[in-house]
SELUM-730984 format. One record per atom (N, C-alpha, C): residue number from 0; residue in three letters; atom name; x, y, z. Coordinates in steps of 0.1 Angstrom, whole numbers, padded with zeros to 4 digits. Atoms other than C-alpha are relative to their C-alpha. Example, Ala and Ser with C-alpha at 12.3 -4.5 7.8 and 13.67 -1.06 7.14 Angstrom:
% SELUM-730984
<r><i>0</i><aa>ala</aa><at>N</at><c1>0009</c1><c2>-0012</c2><c3>0000</c3></r>
<r><i>0</i><aa>ala</aa><at>CA</at><c1>0123</c1><c2>-0045</c2><c3>0078</c3></r>
<r><i>0</i><aa>ala</aa><at>C</at><c1>0009</c1><c2>0012</c2><c3>0000</c3></r>
<r><i>1</i><aa>ser</aa><at>N</at><c1>-0009</c1><c2>-0011</c2><c3>0000</c3></r>
<r><i>1</i><aa>ser</aa><at>CA</at><c1>0137</c1><c2>-0011</c2><c3>0071</c3></r>
<r><i>1</i><aa>ser</aa><at>C</at><c1>-0008</c1><c2>0011</c2><c3>0008</c3></r>
//
This chain:
% SELUM-730984
<r><i>0</i><aa>met</aa><at>N</at><c1>0009</c1><c2>0019</c2><c3>-0006</c3></r>
<r><i>0</i><aa>met</aa><at>CA</at><c1>-0488</c1><c2>-0599</c2><c3>-0267</c3></r>
<r><i>0</i><aa>met</aa><at>C</at><c1>-0012</c1><c2>-0001</c2><c3>-0001</c3></r>
<r><i>1</i><aa>asp</aa><at>N</at><c1>0016</c1><c2>0004</c2><c3>0003</c3></r>
<r><i>1</i><aa>asp</aa><at>CA</at><c1>-0520</c1><c2>-0614</c2><c3>-0273</c3></r>
<r><i>1</i><aa>asp</aa><at>C</at><c1>-0009</c1><c2>0003</c2><c3>0015</c3></r>
<r><i>2</i><aa>lys</aa><at>N</at><c1>0013</c1><c2>-0003</c2><c3>-0019</c3></r>
<r><i>2</i><aa>lys</aa><at>CA</at><c1>-0550</c1><c2>-0609</c2><c3>-0247</c3></r>
<r><i>2</i><aa>lys</aa><at>C</at><c1>-0011</c1><c2>0000</c2><c3>-0010</c3></r>
<r><i>3</i><aa>trp</aa><at>N</at><c1>0014</c1><c2>0007</c2><c3>0001</c3></r>
<r><i>3</i><aa>trp</aa><at>CA</at><c1>-0579</c1><c2>-0630</c2><c3>-0250</c3></r>
<r><i>3</i><aa>trp</aa><at>C</at><c1>-0012</c1><c2>0003</c2><c3>0006</c3></r>
<r><i>4</i><aa>glu</aa><at>N</at><c1>0006</c1><c2>0007</c2><c3>-0005</c3></r>
<r><i>4</i><aa>glu</aa><at>CA</at><c1>-0611</c1><c2>-0630</c2><c3>-0233</c3></r>
<r><i>4</i><aa>glu</aa><at>C</at><c1>-0003</c1><c2>-0008</c2><c3>0001</c3></r>
<r><i>5</i><aa>tyr</aa><at>N</at><c1>0000</c1><c2>0018</c2><c3>-0001</c3></r>
<r><i>5</i><aa>tyr</aa><at>CA</at><c1>-0629</c1><c2>-0663</c2><c3>-0222</c3></r>
<r><i>5</i><aa>tyr</aa><at>C</at><c1>-0017</c1><c2>-0002</c2><c3>0003</c3></r>
<r><i>6</i><aa>arg</aa><at>N</at><c1>0015</c1><c2>0002</c2><c3>-0007</c3></r>
<r><i>6</i><aa>arg</aa><at>CA</at><c1>-0666</c1><c2>-0672</c2><c3>-0217</c3></r>
<r><i>6</i><aa>arg</aa><at>C</at><c1>-0002</c1><c2>-0017</c2><c3>0005</c3></r>
<r><i>7</i><aa>ile</aa><at>N</at><c1>0002</c1><c2>0012</c2><c3>-0006</c3></r>
<r><i>7</i><aa>ile</aa><at>CA</at><c1>-0678</c1><c2>-0704</c2><c3>-0202</c3></r>
<r><i>7</i><aa>ile</aa><at>C</at><c1>-0020</c1><c2>-0002</c2><c3>0002</c3></r>
<r><i>8</i><aa>phe</aa><at>N</at><c1>0018</c1><c2>0008</c2><c3>-0006</c3></r>
<r><i>8</i><aa>phe</aa><at>CA</at><c1>-0716</c1><c2>-0721</c2><c3>-0197</c3></r>
<r><i>8</i><aa>phe</aa><at>C</at><c1>0007</c1><c2>-0016</c2><c3>-0004</c3></r>
<r><i>9</i><aa>asn</aa><at>N</at><c1>0006</c1><c2>0011</c2><c3>0001</c3></r>
<r><i>9</i><aa>asn</aa><at>CA</at><c1>-0728</c1><c2>-0750</c2><c3>-0196</c3></r>
<r><i>9</i><aa>asn</aa><at>C</at><c1>-0014</c1><c2>-0004</c2><c3>-0004</c3></r>
<r><i>10</i><aa>val</aa><at>N</at><c1>0007</c1><c2>0007</c2><c3>0002</c3></r>
<r><i>10</i><aa>val</aa><at>CA</at><c1>-0748</c1><c2>-0776</c2><c3>-0211</c3></r>
<r><i>10</i><aa>val</aa><at>C</at><c1>-0005</c1><c2>-0011</c2><c3>0005</c3></r>
<r><i>11</i><aa>gly</aa><at>N</at><c1>-0003</c1><c2>0017</c2><c3>-0003</c3></r>
<r><i>11</i><aa>gly</aa><at>CA</at><c1>-0767</c1><c2>-0805</c2><c3>-0200</c3></r>
<r><i>11</i><aa>gly</aa><at>C</at><c1>0001</c1><c2>-0010</c2><c3>-0010</c3></r>
<r><i>12</i><aa>val</aa><at>N</at><c1>0000</c1><c2>0011</c2><c3>0011</c3></r>
<r><i>12</i><aa>val</aa><at>CA</at><c1>-0760</c1><c2>-0838</c2><c3>-0215</c3></r>
<r><i>12</i><aa>val</aa><at>C</at><c1>-0009</c1><c2>-0006</c2><c3>-0002</c3></r>
<r><i>13</i><aa>glu</aa><at>N</at><c1>0013</c1><c2>-0001</c2><c3>0009</c3></r>
<r><i>13</i><aa>glu</aa><at>CA</at><c1>-0798</c1><c2>-0849</c2><c3>-0218</c3></r>
<r><i>13</i><aa>glu</aa><at>C</at><c1>-0003</c1><c2>0013</c2><c3>-0003</c3></r>
<r><i>14</i><aa>asp</aa><at>N</at><c1>0008</c1><c2>-0005</c2><c3>0003</c3></r>
<r><i>14</i><aa>asp</aa><at>CA</at><c1>-0805</c1><c2>-0822</c2><c3>-0233</c3></r>
<r><i>14</i><aa>asp</aa><at>C</at><c1>0001</c1><c2>0001</c2><c3>-0018</c3></r>
<r><i>15</i><aa>ile</aa><at>N</at><c1>-0005</c1><c2>0002</c2><c3>0010</c3></r>
<r><i>15</i><aa>ile</aa><at>CA</at><c1>-0779</c1><c2>-0830</c2><c3>-0260</c3></r>
<r><i>15</i><aa>ile</aa><at>C</at><c1>-0010</c1><c2>-0012</c2><c3>-0003</c3></r>
<r><i>16</i><aa>tyr</aa><at>N</at><c1>0004</c1><c2>0017</c2><c3>0008</c3></r>
<r><i>16</i><aa>tyr</aa><at>CA</at><c1>-0782</c1><c2>-0873</c2><c3>-0263</c3></r>
<r><i>16</i><aa>tyr</aa><at>C</at><c1>-0016</c1><c2>0000</c2><c3>0005</c3></r>
<r><i>17</i><aa>phe</aa><at>N</at><c1>0007</c1><c2>0004</c2><c3>-0002</c3></r>
<r><i>17</i><aa>phe</aa><at>CA</at><c1>-0816</c1><c2>-0877</c2><c3>-0246</c3></r>
<r><i>17</i><aa>phe</aa><at>C</at><c1>-0010</c1><c2>0006</c2><c3>-0009</c3></r>
<r><i>18</i><aa>gln</aa><at>N</at><c1>0013</c1><c2>-0008</c2><c3>-0001</c3></r>
<r><i>18</i><aa>gln</aa><at>CA</at><c1>-0840</c1><c2>-0846</c2><c3>-0262</c3></r>
<r><i>18</i><aa>gln</aa><at>C</at><c1>0006</c1><c2>0003</c2><c3>-0018</c3></r>
<r><i>19</i><aa>asn</aa><at>N</at><c1>-0006</c1><c2>-0006</c2><c3>0013</c3></r>
<r><i>19</i><aa>asn</aa><at>CA</at><c1>-0821</c1><c2>-0845</c2><c3>-0298</c3></r>
<r><i>19</i><aa>asn</aa><at>C</at><c1>0006</c1><c2>0012</c2><c3>-0005</c3></r>
<r><i>20</i><aa>ser</aa><at>N</at><c1>0001</c1><c2>-0012</c2><c3>0003</c3></r>
<r><i>20</i><aa>ser</aa><at>CA</at><c1>-0812</c1><c2>-0817</c2><c3>-0293</c3></r>
<r><i>20</i><aa>ser</aa><at>C</at><c1>0018</c1><c2>0004</c2><c3>-0002</c3></r>
<r><i>21</i><aa>tyr</aa><at>N</at><c1>-0009</c1><c2>0002</c2><c3>0001</c3></r>
<r><i>21</i><aa>tyr</aa><at>CA</at><c1>-0773</c1><c2>-0825</c2><c3>-0304</c3></r>
<r><i>21</i><aa>tyr</aa><at>C</at><c1>-0001</c1><c2>0019</c2><c3>-0019</c3></r>
<r><i>22</i><aa>glu</aa><at>N</at><c1>-0003</c1><c2>-0009</c2><c3>0007</c3></r>
<r><i>22</i><aa>glu</aa><at>CA</at><c1>-0777</c1><c2>-0800</c2><c3>-0333</c3></r>
<r><i>22</i><aa>glu</aa><at>C</at><c1>-0004</c1><c2>0012</c2><c3>-0005</c3></r>
<r><i>23</i><aa>leu</aa><at>N</at><c1>0000</c1><c2>-0010</c2><c3>-0001</c3></r>
<r><i>23</i><aa>leu</aa><at>CA</at><c1>-0791</c1><c2>-0772</c2><c3>-0316</c3></r>
<r><i>23</i><aa>leu</aa><at>C</at><c1>0016</c1><c2>0001</c2><c3>0011</c3></r>
<r><i>24</i><aa>phe</aa><at>N</at><c1>-0011</c1><c2>-0001</c2><c3>-0006</c3></r>
<r><i>24</i><aa>phe</aa><at>CA</at><c1>-0759</c1><c2>-0774</c2><c3>-0299</c3></r>
<r><i>24</i><aa>phe</aa><at>C</at><c1>0015</c1><c2>0005</c2><c3>-0011</c3></r>
<r><i>25</i><aa>lys</aa><at>N</at><c1>-0016</c1><c2>0000</c2><c3>0001</c3></r>
<r><i>25</i><aa>lys</aa><at>CA</at><c1>-0732</c1><c2>-0779</c2><c3>-0323</c3></r>
<r><i>25</i><aa>lys</aa><at>C</at><c1>-0005</c1><c2>0013</c2><c3>-0011</c3></r>
<r><i>26</i><aa>glu</aa><at>N</at><c1>0000</c1><c2>-0016</c2><c3>0004</c3></r>
<r><i>26</i><aa>glu</aa><at>CA</at><c1>-0754</c1><c2>-0746</c2><c3>-0343</c3></r>
<r><i>26</i><aa>glu</aa><at>C</at><c1>0005</c1><c2>0008</c2><c3>0011</c3></r>
<r><i>27</i><aa>lys</aa><at>N</at><c1>-0007</c1><c2>-0013</c2><c3>-0013</c3></r>
<r><i>27</i><aa>lys</aa><at>CA</at><c1>-0746</c1><c2>-0724</c2><c3>-0307</c3></r>
<r><i>27</i><aa>lys</aa><at>C</at><c1>0012</c1><c2>0001</c2><c3>-0006</c3></r>
<r><i>28</i><aa>ile</aa><at>N</at><c1>-0022</c1><c2>-0005</c2><c3>-0002</c3></r>
<r><i>28</i><aa>ile</aa><at>CA</at><c1>-0706</c1><c2>-0733</c2><c3>-0312</c3></r>
<r><i>28</i><aa>ile</aa><at>C</at><c1>0002</c1><c2>0002</c2><c3>-0015</c3></r>
<r><i>29</i><aa>asn</aa><at>N</at><c1>-0009</c1><c2>-0009</c2><c3>0012</c3></r>
<r><i>29</i><aa>asn</aa><at>CA</at><c1>-0705</c1><c2>-0724</c2><c3>-0347</c3></r>
<r><i>29</i><aa>asn</aa><at>C</at><c1>-0003</c1><c2>0007</c2><c3>-0001</c3></r>
<r><i>30</i><aa>his</aa><at>N</at><c1>0004</c1><c2>-0022</c2><c3>0003</c3></r>
<r><i>30</i><aa>his</aa><at>CA</at><c1>-0724</c1><c2>-0692</c2><c3>-0346</c3></r>
<r><i>30</i><aa>his</aa><at>C</at><c1>0004</c1><c2>0002</c2><c3>0011</c3></r>
<r><i>31</i><aa>leu</aa><at>N</at><c1>-0011</c1><c2>-0011</c2><c3>-0012</c3></r>
<r><i>31</i><aa>leu</aa><at>CA</at><c1>-0701</c1><c2>-0681</c2><c3>-0315</c3></r>
<r><i>31</i><aa>leu</aa><at>C</at><c1>0010</c1><c2>-0001</c2><c3>-0003</c3></r>
<r><i>32</i><aa>gly</aa><at>N</at><c1>-0016</c1><c2>-0005</c2><c3>0013</c3></r>
<r><i>32</i><aa>gly</aa><at>CA</at><c1>-0669</c1><c2>-0693</c2><c3>-0340</c3></r>
<r><i>32</i><aa>gly</aa><at>C</at><c1>-0003</c1><c2>0002</c2><c3>-0008</c3></r>
<r><i>33</i><aa>ser</aa><at>N</at><c1>0002</c1><c2>-0012</c2><c3>0009</c3></r>
<r><i>33</i><aa>ser</aa><at>CA</at><c1>-0685</c1><c2>-0668</c2><c3>-0364</c3></r>
<r><i>33</i><aa>ser</aa><at>C</at><c1>0002</c1><c2>0010</c2><c3>0003</c3></r>
<r><i>34</i><aa>asp</aa><at>N</at><c1>0010</c1><c2>-0016</c2><c3>-0002</c3></r>
<r><i>34</i><aa>asp</aa><at>CA</at><c1>-0685</c1><c2>-0641</c2><c3>-0341</c3></r>
<r><i>34</i><aa>asp</aa><at>C</at><c1>0015</c1><c2>0000</c2><c3>0005</c3></r>
<r><i>35</i><aa>gly</aa><at>N</at><c1>-0014</c1><c2>-0003</c2><c3>-0001</c3></r>
<r><i>35</i><aa>gly</aa><at>CA</at><c1>-0643</c1><c2>-0655</c2><c3>-0336</c3></r>
<r><i>35</i><aa>gly</aa><at>C</at><c1>0006</c1><c2>-0009</c2><c3>0020</c3></r>
<r><i>36</i><aa>trp</aa><at>N</at><c1>-0004</c1><c2>0015</c2><c3>-0010</c3></r>
<r><i>36</i><aa>trp</aa><at>CA</at><c1>-0648</c1><c2>-0679</c2><c3>-0302</c3></r>
<r><i>36</i><aa>trp</aa><at>C</at><c1>0006</c1><c2>-0011</c2><c3>-0007</c3></r>
<r><i>37</i><aa>glu</aa><at>N</at><c1>-0007</c1><c2>0015</c2><c3>0002</c3></r>
<r><i>37</i><aa>glu</aa><at>CA</at><c1>-0626</c1><c2>-0708</c2><c3>-0304</c3></r>
<r><i>37</i><aa>glu</aa><at>C</at><c1>-0003</c1><c2>-0011</c2><c3>0012</c3></r>
<r><i>38</i><aa>val</aa><at>N</at><c1>-0003</c1><c2>0009</c2><c3>-0019</c3></r>
<r><i>38</i><aa>val</aa><at>CA</at><c1>-0638</c1><c2>-0735</c2><c3>-0276</c3></r>
<r><i>38</i><aa>val</aa><at>C</at><c1>0013</c1><c2>-0009</c2><c3>-0002</c3></r>
<r><i>39</i><aa>ile</aa><at>N</at><c1>-0010</c1><c2>0004</c2><c3>-0007</c3></r>
<r><i>39</i><aa>ile</aa><at>CA</at><c1>-0609</c1><c2>-0746</c2><c3>-0257</c3></r>
<r><i>39</i><aa>ile</aa><at>C</at><c1>0006</c1><c2>-0013</c2><c3>0005</c3></r>
<r><i>40</i><aa>ser</aa><at>N</at><c1>0005</c1><c2>0009</c2><c3>-0010</c3></r>
<r><i>40</i><aa>ser</aa><at>CA</at><c1>-0621</c1><c2>-0774</c2><c3>-0238</c3></r>
<r><i>40</i><aa>ser</aa><at>C</at><c1>-0011</c1><c2>0001</c2><c3>0010</c3></r>
<r><i>41</i><aa>ile</aa><at>N</at><c1>0016</c1><c2>0003</c2><c3>-0008</c3></r>
<r><i>41</i><aa>ile</aa><at>CA</at><c1>-0652</c1><c2>-0794</c2><c3>-0226</c3></r>
<r><i>41</i><aa>ile</aa><at>C</at><c1>0004</c1><c2>-0009</c2><c3>0013</c3></r>
<r><i>42</i><aa>ala</aa><at>N</at><c1>-0009</c1><c2>0007</c2><c3>-0008</c3></r>
<r><i>42</i><aa>ala</aa><at>CA</at><c1>-0651</c1><c2>-0804</c2><c3>-0195</c3></r>
<r><i>42</i><aa>ala</aa><at>C</at><c1>-0018</c1><c2>-0007</c2><c3>-0003</c3></r>
<r><i>43</i><aa>pro</aa><at>N</at><c1>0015</c1><c2>-0002</c2><c3>-0005</c3></r>
<r><i>43</i><aa>pro</aa><at>CA</at><c1>-0681</c1><c2>-0823</c2><c3>-0177</c3></r>
<r><i>43</i><aa>pro</aa><at>C</at><c1>-0001</c1><c2>-0003</c2><c3>0018</c3></r>
<r><i>44</i><aa>ile</aa><at>N</at><c1>0001</c1><c2>-0001</c2><c3>-0013</c3></r>
<r><i>44</i><aa>ile</aa><at>CA</at><c1>-0694</c1><c2>-0817</c2><c3>-0143</c3></r>
<r><i>44</i><aa>ile</aa><at>C</at><c1>-0011</c1><c2>-0010</c2><c3>0007</c3></r>
<r><i>45</i><aa>ala</aa><at>N</at><c1>0006</c1><c2>0004</c2><c3>-0005</c3></r>
<r><i>45</i><aa>ala</aa><at>CA</at><c1>-0716</c1><c2>-0840</c2><c3>-0123</c3></r>
<r><i>45</i><aa>ala</aa><at>C</at><c1>0000</c1><c2>-0004</c2><c3>0016</c3></r>
<r><i>46</i><aa>pro</aa><at>N</at><c1>0000</c1><c2>-0007</c2><c3>-0014</c3></r>
<r><i>46</i><aa>pro</aa><at>CA</at><c1>-0728</c1><c2>-0827</c2><c3>-0094</c3></r>
<r><i>46</i><aa>pro</aa><at>C</at><c1>-0004</c1><c2>-0011</c2><c3>0013</c3></r>
<r><i>47</i><aa>gly</aa><at>N</at><c1>0005</c1><c2>0003</c2><c3>-0015</c3></r>
<r><i>47</i><aa>gly</aa><at>CA</at><c1>-0729</c1><c2>-0851</c2><c3>-0064</c3></r>
<r><i>47</i><aa>gly</aa><at>C</at><c1>-0006</c1><c2>-0020</c2><c3>-0005</c3></r>
<r><i>48</i><aa>glu</aa><at>N</at><c1>0011</c1><c2>0014</c2><c3>0006</c3></r>
<r><i>48</i><aa>glu</aa><at>CA</at><c1>-0745</c1><c2>-0884</c2><c3>-0086</c3></r>
<r><i>48</i><aa>glu</aa><at>C</at><c1>0011</c1><c2>-0009</c2><c3>0000</c3></r>
<r><i>49</i><aa>gly</aa><at>N</at><c1>-0015</c1><c2>0013</c2><c3>-0002</c3></r>
<r><i>49</i><aa>gly</aa><at>CA</at><c1>-0710</c1><c2>-0896</c2><c3>-0095</c3></r>
<r><i>49</i><aa>gly</aa><at>C</at><c1>-0003</c1><c2>-0005</c2><c3>-0019</c3></r>
<r><i>50</i><aa>gly</aa><at>N</at><c1>-0001</c1><c2>0002</c2><c3>0007</c3></r>
<r><i>50</i><aa>gly</aa><at>CA</at><c1>-0720</c1><c2>-0896</c2><c3>-0131</c3></r>
<r><i>50</i><aa>gly</aa><at>C</at><c1>-0005</c1><c2>0017</c2><c3>-0009</c3></r>
<r><i>51</i><aa>thr</aa><at>N</at><c1>-0002</c1><c2>-0013</c2><c3>0000</c3></r>
<r><i>51</i><aa>thr</aa><at>CA</at><c1>-0714</c1><c2>-0865</c2><c3>-0154</c3></r>
<r><i>51</i><aa>thr</aa><at>C</at><c1>-0017</c1><c2>0006</c2><c3>-0006</c3></r>
<r><i>52</i><aa>asn</aa><at>N</at><c1>0016</c1><c2>-0003</c2><c3>0011</c3></r>
<r><i>52</i><aa>asn</aa><at>CA</at><c1>-0753</c1><c2>-0848</c2><c3>-0162</c3></r>
<r><i>52</i><aa>asn</aa><at>C</at><c1>0013</c1><c2>0016</c2><c3>-0007</c3></r>
<r><i>53</i><aa>tyr</aa><at>N</at><c1>-0008</c1><c2>-0022</c2><c3>0006</c3></r>
<r><i>53</i><aa>tyr</aa><at>CA</at><c1>-0730</c1><c2>-0808</c2><c3>-0172</c3></r>
<r><i>53</i><aa>tyr</aa><at>C</at><c1>0005</c1><c2>-0001</c2><c3>-0006</c3></r>
<r><i>54</i><aa>leu</aa><at>N</at><c1>-0003</c1><c2>-0009</c2><c3>0014</c3></r>
<r><i>54</i><aa>leu</aa><at>CA</at><c1>-0711</c1><c2>-0801</c2><c3>-0203</c3></r>
<r><i>54</i><aa>leu</aa><at>C</at><c1>0007</c1><c2>0010</c2><c3>0007</c3></r>
<r><i>55</i><aa>cys</aa><at>N</at><c1>-0006</c1><c2>-0009</c2><c3>0002</c3></r>
<r><i>55</i><aa>cys</aa><at>CA</at><c1>-0686</c1><c2>-0774</c2><c3>-0195</c3></r>
<r><i>55</i><aa>cys</aa><at>C</at><c1>0004</c1><c2>0008</c2><c3>-0006</c3></r>
<r><i>56</i><aa>val</aa><at>N</at><c1>-0008</c1><c2>-0004</c2><c3>0010</c3></r>
<r><i>56</i><aa>val</aa><at>CA</at><c1>-0672</c1><c2>-0758</c2><c3>-0222</c3></r>
<r><i>56</i><aa>val</aa><at>C</at><c1>0002</c1><c2>0019</c2><c3>0002</c3></r>
<r><i>57</i><aa>phe</aa><at>N</at><c1>-0014</c1><c2>-0008</c2><c3>-0003</c3></r>
<r><i>57</i><aa>phe</aa><at>CA</at><c1>-0644</c1><c2>-0734</c2><c3>-0222</c3></r>
<r><i>57</i><aa>phe</aa><at>C</at><c1>-0002</c1><c2>0005</c2><c3>-0017</c3></r>
<r><i>58</i><aa>leu</aa><at>N</at><c1>-0002</c1><c2>-0006</c2><c3>0012</c3></r>
<r><i>58</i><aa>leu</aa><at>CA</at><c1>-0642</c1><c2>-0705</c2><c3>-0251</c3></r>
<r><i>58</i><aa>leu</aa><at>C</at><c1>0014</c1><c2>0010</c2><c3>-0001</c3></r>
<r><i>59</i><aa>lys</aa><at>N</at><c1>-0012</c1><c2>-0008</c2><c3>0001</c3></r>
<r><i>59</i><aa>lys</aa><at>CA</at><c1>-0615</c1><c2>-0678</c2><c3>-0262</c3></r>
<r><i>59</i><aa>lys</aa><at>C</at><c1>0003</c1><c2>0003</c2><c3>-0007</c3></r>
<r><i>60</i><aa>arg</aa><at>N</at><c1>-0002</c1><c2>-0007</c2><c3>0007</c3></r>
<r><i>60</i><aa>arg</aa><at>CA</at><c1>-0612</c1><c2>-0650</c2><c3>-0286</c3></r>
<r><i>60</i><aa>arg</aa><at>C</at><c1>0005</c1><c2>0007</c2><c3>0000</c3></r>
<r><i>61</i><aa>lys</aa><at>N</at><c1>-0010</c1><c2>-0004</c2><c3>-0003</c3></r>
<r><i>61</i><aa>lys</aa><at>CA</at><c1>-0588</c1><c2>-0628</c2><c3>-0291</c3></r>
<r><i>61</i><aa>lys</aa><at>C</at><c1>-0006</c1><c2>0021</c2><c3>-0006</c3></r>
<r><i>62</i><aa>leu</aa><at>N</at><c1>0003</c1><c2>-0012</c2><c3>0004</c3></r>
<r><i>62</i><aa>leu</aa><at>CA</at><c1>-0593</c1><c2>-0589</c2><c3>-0284</c3></r>
<r><i>62</i><aa>leu</aa><at>C</at><c1>0008</c1><c2>0010</c2><c3>-0003</c3></r>
<r><i>63</i><aa>asp</aa><at>N</at><c1>-0007</c1><c2>-0008</c2><c3>0017</c3></r>
<r><i>63</i><aa>asp</aa><at>CA</at><c1>-0588</c1><c2>-0561</c2><c3>-0309</c3></r>
<r><i>63</i><aa>asp</aa><at>C</at><c1>0013</c1><c2>0014</c2><c3>0004</c3></r>
//
């Protein structure tokens, strides 16, 4: 049976869209991918204001 480990991190929406950090976000995801991590989901987080303030990124990789 396969065993997995999981990783979760948040990224500010403004950090990606309004500060031209999309490339940095993409680089981080690609770097994690080269370490065996796979993005399995991205969920919006809107604490109290009704708009999306953060994205919660969920990743997994197989344990050896």
